[in-house]
C-alpha positions in Angstrom: 102.8 22.4 -17.6 103.0 18.7 -18.2 100.3 15.8 -18.0 100.8 13.7 -15.5 100.7 10.4 -15.9 101.1 9.2 -12.5 97.7 9.1 -11.6 93.9 6.6 -10.3 91.8 9.5 -11.7 93.6 10.9 -14.5 92.0 14.4 -13.8 89.7 16.5 -12.0 88.2 19.5 -12.9 91.0 21.5 -10.7 93.7 19.7 -12.1 96.0 16.7 -12.1 95.7 13.7 -9.1 98.8 12.1 -7.3 100.0 9.6 -5.6 99.9 10.9 -1.2 103.3 11.1 -0.2 102.9 8.8 2.9 101.9 6.3 0.1 105.6 7.7 -2.3 107.1 7.2 1.2 106.2 4.0 1.7 107.7 2.7 -1.0 110.7 4.1 -1.1 111.1 2.8 2.1 109.8 -0.8 1.6 112.6 -0.5 -1.9 115.8 0.1 0.0 115.6 3.9 -0.1 115.6 4.9 -3.7 113.4 4.6 -6.8 115.4 3.6 -9.5 112.0 3.8 -12.4 108.8 5.7 -12.4 108.0 4.4 -15.9 104.4 6.6 -15.4 105.4 10.0 -14.0 106.0 13.6 -15.2 108.5 16.0 -14.2 106.4 17.8 -11.3 105.5 14.3 -9.6 108.8 13.3 -9.7 109.7 16.2 -7.0 108.4 13.8 -4.9 108.6 10.2 -6.1 112.5 11.5 -6.9 112.7 8.5 -9.3 116.1 8.3 -10.9 114.6 7.5 -14.1 110.9 8.7 -15.3 108.8 7.8 -18.5 107.0 10.6 -19.5 103.4 10.9 -21.1 105.6 12.0 -24.5 107.7 9.6 -24.0 104.9 7.0 -23.9 106.5 4.7 -20.8 104.7 2.0 -21.7 106.3 1.7 -25.2 109.5 1.4 -23.9 112.0 -1.3 -22.0 111.6 -1.0 -18.0 114.9 -2.6 -16.3 116.3 -1.1 -13.3 117.0 -2.3 -9.5 113.8 -1.0 -8.2 110.7 0.1 -9.6 107.4 2.2 -8.1 103.6 2.4 -10.7 101.1 4.1 -10.4 99.4 3.3 -13.4 98.0 6.1 -15.2 93.8 5.1 -16.1 93.8 4.5 -19.6 96.6 5.8 -22.1 96.8 5.6 -26.1 100.0 4.4 -27.2 100.6 3.4 -31.0 97.0 4.2 -31.9 95.7 2.1 -28.8 94.1 2.1 -25.8 95.7 0.6 -22.7 94.0 0.4 -19.5 96.2 0.5 -15.9 95.5 -3.2 -15.5 98.3 -3.7 -18.7 100.8 -1.5 -16.8 100.9 -3.6 -14.1 100.9 -6.8 -16.1 103.7 -5.6 -18.3 105.7 -4.6 -14.6 104.9 -7.9 -13.6 106.1 -9.5 -17.6 109.5 -7.5 -16.5 109.8 -8.4 -13.2 109.5 -12.5 -14.0 112.0 -11.5 -16.7 114.4 -10.2 -14.3 114.8 -6.7 -15.2 113.3 -5.2 -12.4 114.3 -6.5 -8.7 111.5 -5.6 -6.8 108.7 -3.3 -7.7 105.3 -2.0 -6.2 102.2 -0.9 -8.0 99.1 0.3 -7.3 95.8 -0.2 -8.9 92.3 -0.1 -8.7 90.5 -2.5 -6.6 87.1 -2.4 -8.1 86.2 -2.9 -11.6 89.6 -3.9 -12.2 91.7 -6.0 -9.4 90.2 -9.5 -11.2 92.1 -8.5 -14.6 95.3 -8.7 -13.2 95.1 -12.3 -13.1 96.0 -15.4 -10.6 99.8 -14.9 -11.1 99.3 -11.0 -9.5 96.9 -11.7 -7.1 98.5 -14.2 -5.5 101.9 -11.9 -4.6 102.2 -10.0 -1.7 99.7 -7.3 -1.5 98.2 -4.2 0.6 94.3 -3.7 0.1 92.9 0.0 1.3 91.1 -0.2 4.0 88.4 2.0 6.2 89.9 1.5 9.8 93.9 1.9 9.0 95.7 4.8 10.3 96.3 6.3 7.0 92.6 5.6 4.8 89.6 7.3 5.2 86.0 5.7 6.2 85.4 5.3 2.6 88.5 2.6 2.6 90.1 5.2 0.1 93.4 6.8 -0.3 93.3 10.6 -0.6 95.0 11.5 -3.4 96.5 14.9 -3.8 96.1 17.3 -6.2 98.6 19.1 -8.7 96.8 22.3 -9.5 97.5 24.3 -12.7 100.3 25.7 -11.5 102.5 22.9 -9.9 101.9 22.5 -7.0 100.5 19.7 -5.0 97.3 20.6 -2.6 95.1 18.2 -0.2 92.9 16.2 -2.4 89.5 14.2 -2.0 89.3 10.5 -2.2 89.8 8.4 -4.7 86.3 7.0 -6.5 87.6 3.4 -5.6 89.6 1.5 -3.5 93.3 0.8 -4.0 95.6 -2.4 -4.2 99.2 -2.5 -4.0 101.0 -5.1 -5.0 104.9 -6.3 -4.2 106.9 -7.4 -6.5 110.2 -9.2 -5.0 111.2 -12.7 -3.7 113.4 -10.8 -1.1 112.5 -12.0 2.7 113.7 -8.8 3.9 111.6 -6.8 1.2 108.6 -8.6 2.0 108.8 -7.9 6.3 109.2 -3.7 5.0 106.1 -4.5 3.4 104.5 -5.6 5.9 105.7 -3.1 8.8 105.0 -0.4 6.4 101.7 -1.1 4.0 99.6 -2.2 7.1 99.3 2.0 7.4 97.1 1.7 4.3 94.9 -1.7 4.8 95.1 -5.1 5.2 98.3 -6.7 4.0 97.9 -10.0 2.8 101.4 -12.2 2.1 
């Protein structure tokens, strides 16, 4: 079993936590039916994400150059790259810079809303986003997504609520992509465009 990079809570006692399939399917829809790049993934996670290209922990996705039409990013909580600790928020900032440079056309990133959201910076927080919230059809009463558990046998099973609420950020200049985001992501919380 490889270590998963696609997690907010990087590991539970029973295995690895993974993005709920409903969130991945919504992201794929918003991104035009395909995810070209997932820079923080592994082969087990990618069975559901179905990205055309992934970077694993062993490939050090953070250090790679990201270039793709579409990108899905659920950054690891913390990784080590080139002997430095890299927080999940830095992965989102890296995505922002690749998007601004034209390396990525459209992307969605998932990150914690608690403690680290302010660290994303004004530029990113002014982009369209979805704040997970209780009362949304696919979100628990805590306002948190319920992440799935990838067991030691690499099976996906229902997991428990995340320890913090989430924010999903959309990177695009395309009004059609924005409309799809507003339509699909309202099932997870409040969408601000």
